[in-house]
RORO-37237 format. One record per residue: residue in one letter; chain; z, y, x of N, C-alpha, C in turn. Coordinates in Angstrom, 3 decimals. Example, Ala and Ser with C-alpha at 12.3 -4.5 7.8 and 13.67 -1.06 7.14 Angstrom:
{a, A, {7.800, -5.690, 13.190}, {7.800, -4.500, 12.300}, {7.800, -3.300, 13.200}}
{s, A, {7.080, -2.250, 12.850}, {7.140, -1.060, 13.670}, {7.870, 0.030, 12.900}}
//
This chain:
{m, A, {0.000, -1.177, 0.856}, {0.000, 0.000, 0.000}, {0.000, 1.233, 0.897}}
{r, A, {-0.874, 2.145, 0.605}, {-1.034, 3.349, 1.414}, {0.179, 4.278, 1.335}}
{r, A, {0.759, 4.423, 0.155}, {1.859, 5.369, -0.051}, {3.182, 4.621, -0.197}}
{n, A, {3.919, 4.476, 0.899}, {5.199, 3.767, 0.858}, {6.219, 4.454, -0.039}}
{d, A, {6.084, 5.765, -0.231}, {7.027, 6.475, -1.089}, {6.865, 6.098, -2.558}}
{k, A, {5.763, 5.457, -2.913}, {5.535, 5.033, -4.298}, {5.779, 3.541, -4.502}}
{k, A, {6.042, 2.826, -3.435}, {6.213, 1.382, -3.479}, {7.529, 1.010, -4.174}}
{i, A, {7.461, 0.030, -5.060}, {8.658, -0.523, -5.691}, {9.027, -1.772, -4.907}}
{t, A, {10.214, -1.775, -4.323}, {10.607, -2.883, -3.469}, {11.582, -3.850, -4.144}}
{e, A, {12.278, -3.411, -5.153}, {13.269, -4.264, -5.821}, {12.599, -5.165, -6.849}}
{r, A, {12.791, -6.470, -6.703}, {12.182, -7.420, -7.650}, {12.682, -7.180, -9.067}}
{a, A, {13.927, -6.762, -9.240}, {14.453, -6.489, -10.581}, {13.657, -5.379, -11.267}}
{e, A, {13.214, -4.391, -10.527}, {12.401, -3.313, -11.103}, {11.017, -3.825, -11.490}}
{i, A, {10.441, -4.667, -10.640}, {9.144, -5.272, -10.953}, {9.259, -6.122, -12.214}}
{d, A, {10.317, -6.938, -12.283}, {10.550, -7.771, -13.469}, {10.681, -6.920, -14.728}}
{s, A, {11.355, -5.796, -14.617}, {11.538, -4.910, -15.771}, {10.194, -4.356, -16.263}}
{i, A, {9.315, -4.003, -15.354}, {7.991, -3.514, -15.748}, {7.218, -4.612, -16.463}}
{i, A, {7.252, -5.822, -15.905}, {6.545, -6.943, -16.534}, {7.121, -7.206, -17.925}}
{r, A, {8.430, -7.284, -18.027}, {9.061, -7.590, -19.323}, {8.786, -6.504, -20.368}}
{g, A, {8.584, -5.268, -19.916}, {8.318, -4.170, -20.843}, {6.854, -3.989, -21.200}}
{a, A, {5.968, -4.721, -20.553}, {4.530, -4.559, -20.780}, {4.105, -5.191, -22.109}}
{k, A, {3.070, -4.655, -22.694}, {2.502, -5.195, -23.934}, {1.365, -6.169, -23.663}}
{i, A, {0.600, -5.919, -22.611}, {-0.500, -6.818, -22.263}, {-0.518, -7.037, -20.756}}
{c, A, {-1.158, -8.100, -20.367}, {-1.430, -8.400, -18.968}, {-2.936, -8.366, -18.801}}
{r, A, {-3.388, -7.802, -17.720}, {-4.809, -7.864, -17.402}, {-4.986, -8.946, -16.338}}
{l, A, {-5.850, -9.907, -16.648}, {-6.160, -10.986, -15.711}, {-7.553, -10.760, -15.153}}
{a, A, {-7.675, -10.840, -13.839}, {-8.968, -10.693, -13.186}, {-9.376, -12.042, -12.595}}
{f, A, {-10.536, -12.507, -13.021}, {-11.107, -13.763, -12.555}, {-12.319, -13.446, -11.676}}
{a, A, {-12.722, -14.412, -10.851}, {-13.946, -14.257, -10.059}, {-14.582, -15.621, -9.881}}
{s, A, {-15.901, -15.636, -9.995}, {-16.652, -16.865, -9.781}, {-18.042, -16.508, -9.284}}
{e, A, {-18.415, -17.078, -8.166}, {-19.742, -16.875, -7.587}, {-20.101, -15.397, -7.485}}
{g, A, {-19.152, -14.602, -7.046}, {-19.386, -13.175, -6.847}, {-19.344, -12.339, -8.105}}
{e, A, {-19.069, -12.946, -9.251}, {-19.013, -12.197, -10.507}, {-17.559, -12.014, -10.938}}
{p, A, {-17.112, -10.773, -11.168}, {-15.759, -10.539, -11.658}, {-15.714, -10.589, -13.186}}
{y, A, {-14.528, -10.858, -13.708}, {-14.301, -10.866, -15.155}, {-12.862, -10.455, -15.386}}
{l, A, {-12.653, -9.374, -16.111}, {-11.331, -8.818, -16.361}, {-11.032, -8.887, -17.847}}
{v, A, {-9.827, -9.383, -18.198}, {-9.474, -9.604, -19.599}, {-8.057, -9.127, -19.878}}
{p, A, {-7.859, -8.313, -20.910}, {-6.493, -8.032, -21.362}, {-6.027, -9.209, -22.225}}
{i, A, {-4.797, -9.669, -22.014}, {-4.351, -10.879, -22.690}, {-2.849, -10.820, -22.962}}
{s, A, {-2.421, -11.463, -24.037}, {-0.982, -11.571, -24.294}, {-0.398, -12.575, -23.310}}
{f, A, {0.903, -12.490, -23.076}, {1.510, -13.290, -22.014}, {2.988, -13.543, -22.298}}
{g, A, {3.536, -14.457, -21.550}, {4.972, -14.690, -21.499}, {5.399, -14.658, -20.047}}
{y, A, {6.688, -14.448, -19.806}, {7.196, -14.341, -18.442}, {8.591, -14.928, -18.376}}
{d, A, {8.828, -15.805, -17.396}, {10.151, -16.409, -17.258}, {10.869, -15.998, -15.977}}
{g, A, {10.340, -15.002, -15.272}, {10.943, -14.550, -14.029}, {10.292, -15.135, -12.791}}
{r, A, {9.558, -16.233, -12.945}, {8.863, -16.869, -11.827}, {7.380, -17.051, -12.094}}
{a, A, {7.048, -17.205, -13.367}, {5.671, -17.525, -13.736}, {5.273, -16.766, -14.991}}
{l, A, {3.957, -16.640, -15.176}, {3.382, -16.050, -16.374}, {2.764, -17.163, -17.197}}
{y, A, {2.732, -16.993, -18.512}, {2.179, -17.984, -19.425}, {1.125, -17.317, -20.305}}
{f, A, {0.042, -18.043, -20.559}, {-1.063, -17.542, -21.357}, {-1.560, -18.648, -22.267}}
{h, A, {-2.236, -18.257, -23.335}, {-2.899, -19.254, -24.175}, {-4.364, -18.859, -24.319}}
{t, A, {-5.187, -19.867, -24.502}, {-6.615, -19.632, -24.708}, {-7.098, -20.553, -25.819}}
{a, A, {-8.304, -20.290, -26.255}, {-8.978, -21.216, -27.163}, {-9.338, -22.474, -26.374}}
{l, A, {-9.920, -23.438, -27.042}, {-10.289, -24.687, -26.386}, {-11.521, -24.538, -25.496}}
{e, A, {-12.302, -23.499, -25.740}, {-13.468, -23.232, -24.898}, {-13.705, -21.731, -24.859}}
{g, A, {-14.485, -21.289, -23.878}, {-14.792, -19.871, -23.778}, {-14.985, -19.433, -22.339}}
{r, A, {-15.300, -18.170, -22.181}, {-15.650, -17.631, -20.868}, {-14.483, -17.703, -19.877}}
{k, A, {-13.258, -17.392, -20.328}, {-12.108, -17.484, -19.425}, {-12.009, -18.878, -18.824}}
{l, A, {-12.229, -19.882, -19.653}, {-12.111, -21.264, -19.185}, {-13.195, -21.608, -18.166}}
{e, A, {-14.370, -21.046, -18.335}, {-15.435, -21.256, -17.357}, {-15.030, -20.675, -16.001}}
{f, A, {-14.433, -19.497, -16.028}, {-13.997, -18.873, -14.780}, {-12.834, -19.636, -14.159}}
{i, A, {-11.879, -20.093, -14.968}, {-10.751, -20.865, -14.431}, {-11.248, -22.157, -13.788}}
{a, A, {-12.194, -22.822, -14.430}, {-12.733, -24.070, -13.886}, {-13.423, -23.827, -12.540}}
{a, A, {-14.093, -22.708, -12.415}, {-14.806, -22.394, -11.178}, {-13.861, -21.913, -10.075}}
{n, A, {-12.787, -21.214, -10.469}, {-11.859, -20.638, -9.494}, {-10.543, -20.319, -10.207}}
{p, A, {-9.526, -21.166, -10.066}, {-8.270, -20.930, -10.776}, {-7.429, -19.782, -10.206}}
{r, A, {-7.805, -19.234, -9.053}, {-7.063, -18.109, -8.471}, {-7.380, -16.835, -9.246}}
{v, A, {-6.324, -16.109, -9.605}, {-6.494, -14.877, -10.374}, {-5.620, -13.766, -9.805}}
{c, A, {-5.950, -12.568, -10.202}, {-5.144, -11.382, -9.945}, {-4.673, -10.899, -11.304}}
{f, A, {-3.429, -10.413, -11.385}, {-2.921, -9.889, -12.650}, {-2.381, -8.483, -12.457}}
{e, A, {-2.340, -7.730, -13.565}, {-1.880, -6.340, -13.517}, {-1.132, -5.993, -14.781}}
{f, A, {-0.056, -5.221, -14.592}, {0.727, -4.666, -15.698}, {0.914, -3.177, -15.430}}
{e, A, {1.099, -2.420, -16.496}, {1.391, -0.995, -16.329}, {2.376, -0.557, -17.400}}
{g, A, {3.076, 0.514, -17.105}, {4.033, 1.047, -18.069}, {4.383, 2.483, -17.756}}
{n, A, {5.082, 3.099, -18.693}, {5.545, 4.489, -18.555}, {4.434, 5.417, -18.076}}
{i, A, {3.315, 5.346, -18.772}, {2.147, 6.152, -18.405}, {2.229, 7.507, -19.091}}
{e, A, {2.032, 8.548, -18.307}, {2.039, 9.900, -18.856}, {1.023, 10.751, -18.102}}
{l, A, {0.172, 11.418, -18.840}, {-0.798, 12.326, -18.238}, {-0.057, 13.536, -17.684}}
{v, A, {-0.350, 13.902, -16.450}, {0.216, 15.090, -15.813}, {-0.951, 16.047, -15.592}}
{d, A, {-0.983, 17.085, -16.405}, {-2.107, 18.018, -16.315}, {-1.734, 19.254, -15.509}}
{h, A, {-2.728, 20.057, -15.252}, {-2.530, 21.314, -14.542}, {-3.340, 22.370, -15.292}}
{p, A, {-2.764, 23.523, -15.585}, {-3.461, 24.506, -16.415}, {-4.669, 25.173, -15.750}}
{e, A, {-4.774, 25.088, -14.419}, {-5.835, 25.836, -13.748}, {-6.757, 25.005, -12.861}}
{l, A, {-6.291, 23.879, -12.324}, {-7.084, 23.133, -11.351}, {-7.340, 21.701, -11.817}}
{a, A, {-8.620, 21.373, -11.966}, {-8.987, 20.034, -12.431}, {-8.519, 18.945, -11.467}}
{c, A, {-8.577, 19.203, -10.187}, {-8.201, 18.186, -9.198}, {-6.699, 17.956, -9.100}}
{k, A, {-5.914, 18.700, -9.849}, {-4.461, 18.506, -9.871}, {-4.027, 17.608, -11.024}}
{w, A, {-4.951, 17.204, -11.882}, {-4.605, 16.291, -12.974}, {-4.337, 14.910, -12.379}}
{t, A, {-3.352, 14.223, -12.918}, {-3.018, 12.891, -12.441}, {-2.242, 12.154, -13.535}}
{f, A, {-1.651, 11.039, -13.202}, {-0.813, 10.280, -14.120}, {0.514, 9.950, -13.462}}
{a, A, {1.553, 9.982, -14.245}, {2.818, 9.358, -13.872}, {2.718, 7.942, -14.431}}
{f, A, {3.178, 6.938, -13.668}, {3.014, 5.555, -14.107}, {3.886, 4.613, -13.296}}
{e, A, {3.970, 3.388, -13.781}, {4.490, 2.252, -13.036}, {3.441, 1.155, -13.160}}
{s, A, {3.228, 0.397, -12.096}, {2.287, -0.711, -12.184}, {2.751, -1.866, -11.312}}
{v, A, {2.303, -3.046, -11.685}, {2.584, -4.270, -10.938}, {1.266, -5.007, -10.780}}
{i, A, {1.005, -5.460, -9.580}, {-0.186, -6.275, -9.295}, {0.273, -7.512, -8.536}}
{g, A, {-0.294, -8.655, -8.897}, {0.079, -9.884, -8.219}, {-1.038, -10.905, -8.247}}
{y, A, {-0.756, -12.044, -7.605}, {-1.737, -13.109, -7.452}, {-1.103, -14.464, -7.707}}
{g, A, {-1.927, -15.393, -8.128}, {-1.490, -16.767, -8.328}, {-2.656, -17.613, -8.791}}
{a, A, {-2.349, -18.859, -9.137}, {-3.381, -19.784, -9.596}, {-3.000, -20.319, -10.973}}
{m, A, {-3.981, -20.428, -11.834}, {-3.784, -20.936, -13.186}, {-3.671, -22.461, -13.157}}
{a, A, {-2.700, -22.987, -13.897}, {-2.543, -24.436, -14.047}, {-2.322, -24.716, -15.531}}
{e, A, {-3.074, -25.650, -16.067}, {-2.959, -25.957, -17.494}, {-1.737, -26.823, -17.761}}
{l, A, {-1.035, -26.501, -18.853}, {0.076, -27.325, -19.335}, {-0.511, -28.267, -20.375}}
{k, A, {-0.319, -29.566, -20.213}, {-1.009, -30.517, -21.079}, {-0.091, -31.318, -22.000}}
{e, A, {1.117, -31.601, -21.567}, {2.036, -32.383, -22.402}, {2.530, -31.522, -23.564}}
{p, A, {2.578, -32.065, -24.791}, {2.958, -31.259, -25.957}, {4.282, -30.512, -25.802}}
{e, A, {5.302, -31.164, -25.260}, {6.600, -30.480, -25.142}, {6.540, -29.348, -24.115}}
{v, A, {5.755, -29.528, -23.051}, {5.602, -28.482, -22.037}, {4.736, -27.343, -22.582}}
{k, A, {3.691, -27.685, -23.329}, {2.858, -26.668, -23.970}, {3.700, -25.818, -24.926}}
{s, A, {4.575, -26.479, -25.682}, {5.443, -25.771, -26.625}, {6.363, -24.799, -25.895}}
{l, A, {6.924, -25.231, -24.762}, {7.762, -24.335, -23.958}, {6.965, -23.129, -23.468}}
{g, A, {5.739, -23.371, -23.006}, {4.889, -22.275, -22.534}, {4.528, -21.302, -23.635}}
{l, A, {4.178, -21.842, -24.792}, {3.830, -20.976, -25.918}, {5.044, -20.163, -26.373}}
{n, A, {6.217, -20.774, -26.303}, {7.423, -20.037, -26.673}, {7.772, -18.950, -25.663}}
{q, A, {7.381, -19.108, -24.397}, {7.556, -18.007, -23.443}, {6.746, -16.794, -23.902}}
{i, A, {5.551, -17.043, -24.399}, {4.715, -15.954, -24.913}, {5.366, -15.335, -26.142}}
{m, A, {5.846, -16.175, -27.055}, {6.466, -15.653, -28.281}, {7.737, -14.857, -27.980}}
{r, A, {8.530, -15.304, -26.995}, {9.747, -14.560, -26.623}, {9.403, -13.177, -26.079}}
{q, A, {8.271, -13.074, -25.384}, {7.867, -11.780, -24.827}, {7.730, -10.728, -25.934}}
{y, A, {7.222, -11.148, -27.089}, {6.930, -10.192, -28.162}, {7.952, -10.200, -29.296}}
{s, A, {8.569, -11.339, -29.555}, {9.496, -11.414, -30.690}, {10.956, -11.505, -30.272}}
{g, A, {11.192, -11.858, -29.007}, {12.560, -11.978, -28.527}, {13.250, -13.272, -28.945}}
{r, A, {12.504, -14.192, -29.539}, {13.132, -15.444, -29.963}, {12.171, -16.614, -29.811}}
{e, A, {12.716, -17.813, -29.982}, {11.926, -19.035, -29.905}, {11.453, -19.421, -31.306}}
{w, A, {10.303, -20.114, -31.369}, {9.704, -20.506, -32.631}, {9.418, -22.003, -32.634}}
{p, A, {9.491, -22.641, -33.798}, {9.024, -24.032, -33.864}, {7.492, -24.025, -33.795}}
{i, A, {6.939, -24.861, -32.928}, {5.492, -24.925, -32.752}, {5.031, -26.302, -33.222}}
{g, A, {4.176, -26.329, -34.213}, {3.690, -27.586, -34.761}, {2.648, -28.250, -33.881}}
{a, A, {2.527, -29.559, -34.041}, {1.571, -30.340, -33.249}, {0.139, -29.849, -33.450}}
{k, A, {-0.216, -29.478, -34.680}, {-1.583, -29.024, -34.954}, {-1.897, -27.735, -34.192}}
{a, A, {-0.934, -26.822, -34.135}, {-1.136, -25.573, -33.389}, {-1.332, -25.868, -31.901}}
{l, A, {-0.565, -26.806, -31.369}, {-0.680, -27.157, -29.955}, {-2.018, -27.817, -29.639}}
{e, A, {-2.525, -28.612, -30.566}, {-3.812, -29.288, -30.353}, {-4.966, -28.300, -30.281}}
{g, A, {-4.860, -27.191, -30.986}, {-5.941, -26.219, -31.043}, {-5.833, -25.106, -30.018}}
{t, A, {-4.897, -25.243, -29.073}, {-4.644, -24.183, -28.101}, {-4.470, -24.780, -26.713}}
{r, A, {-5.002, -24.100, -25.731}, {-4.738, -24.468, -24.345}, {-3.704, -23.485, -23.804}}
{i, A, {-2.704, -23.999, -23.091}, {-1.618, -23.188, -22.549}, {-1.682, -23.265, -21.030}}
{w, A, {-1.495, -22.114, -20.398}, {-1.628, -21.994, -18.952}, {-0.374, -21.390, -18.341}}
{r, A, {-0.048, -21.850, -17.144}, {1.068, -21.308, -16.364}, {0.496, -20.766, -15.062}}
{l, A, {0.917, -19.563, -14.711}, {0.504, -18.941, -13.453}, {1.766, -18.712, -12.627}}
{e, A, {1.979, -19.551, -11.627}, {3.101, -19.367, -10.706}, {2.791, -18.141, -9.854}}
{i, A, {3.690, -17.164, -9.849}, {3.450, -15.930, -9.094}, {3.633, -16.222, -7.607}}
{e, A, {2.567, -16.026, -6.849}, {2.600, -16.244, -5.405}, {2.971, -14.976, -4.648}}
{s, A, {2.465, -13.851, -5.125}, {2.816, -12.561, -4.529}, {2.724, -11.488, -5.602}}
{v, A, {3.541, -10.463, -5.438}, {3.583, -9.387, -6.424}, {4.049, -8.109, -5.728}}
{s, A, {3.509, -6.979, -6.169}, {3.946, -5.685, -5.651}, {3.972, -4.678, -6.792}}
{g, A, {4.774, -3.649, -6.602}, {4.888, -2.618, -7.624}, {4.684, -1.231, -7.043}}
{k, A, {4.286, -0.323, -7.915}, {4.043, 1.062, -7.517}, {4.513, 1.972, -8.636}}
{r, A, {5.065, 3.123, -8.254}, {5.554, 4.090, -9.232}, {5.173, 5.493, -8.772}}
{s, A, {4.696, 6.283, -9.706}, {4.426, 7.687, -9.447}, {5.058, 8.479, -10.583}}
{w, A, {6.133, 9.185, -10.291}, {6.854, 9.924, -11.332}, {6.670, 11.421, -11.254}}
{t, A, {6.293, 11.920, -10.117}, {6.295, 13.368, -9.939}, {4.911, 13.954, -9.990}}
{k, A, {4.878, 15.209, -10.320}, {3.618, 15.952, -10.266}, {3.239, 16.148, -8.819}}
{p, A, {1.937, 16.244, -8.504}, {1.549, 16.493, -7.115}, {2.113, 17.818, -6.638}}
{p, A, {2.446, 17.920, -5.363}, {2.991, 19.175, -4.849}, {1.976, 20.308, -4.953}}
{e, A, {2.481, 21.502, -5.124}, {1.604, 22.674, -5.194}, {0.810, 22.789, -3.894}}
{g, A, {-0.502, 23.017, -4.047}, {-1.362, 23.194, -2.896}, {-1.877, 21.894, -2.300}}
{g, A, {-1.411, 20.725, -2.809}, {-1.864, 19.440, -2.269}, {-2.312, 18.536, -3.383}}
{t, A, {-2.715, 17.370, -3.015}, {-3.104, 16.361, -4.006}, {-2.154, 15.175, -3.885}}
{s, A, {-2.111, 14.371, -4.891}, {-1.229, 13.209, -4.832}, {-1.886, 12.056, -4.136}}
//
């Protein structure tokens, strides 16, 4: 990271940003082609959980290359300047990380993964029926590396951020 003053070093702060996020952006790559998708997710402190349909473009990319990059953002606020266009910026928090997608296949494990997603949005666990599990693929992404960045202040007068 170029700006060490914006780096988030505490894992608890990174976890808080992830837990407060509404969506996760997953970036896939295959044969030189990128594919970026906003997706709902679950988080257990070590791994991210996702669900997909039984077929589709995401699955084609996962099959070709299970390594992905993920991104979260929060506390976004436009910081404008009344006179200079180049002084406009954003206050924000963001998290970027890497890992590999692994499919959960056993019904009880799939149910646990799907409930991680449900806890992210509802704060509770749900009974998941066998039919729902059969029609959904559940994925776990073990976080291999993660970093955070925060920009809270307006750029200094006379400079850029």
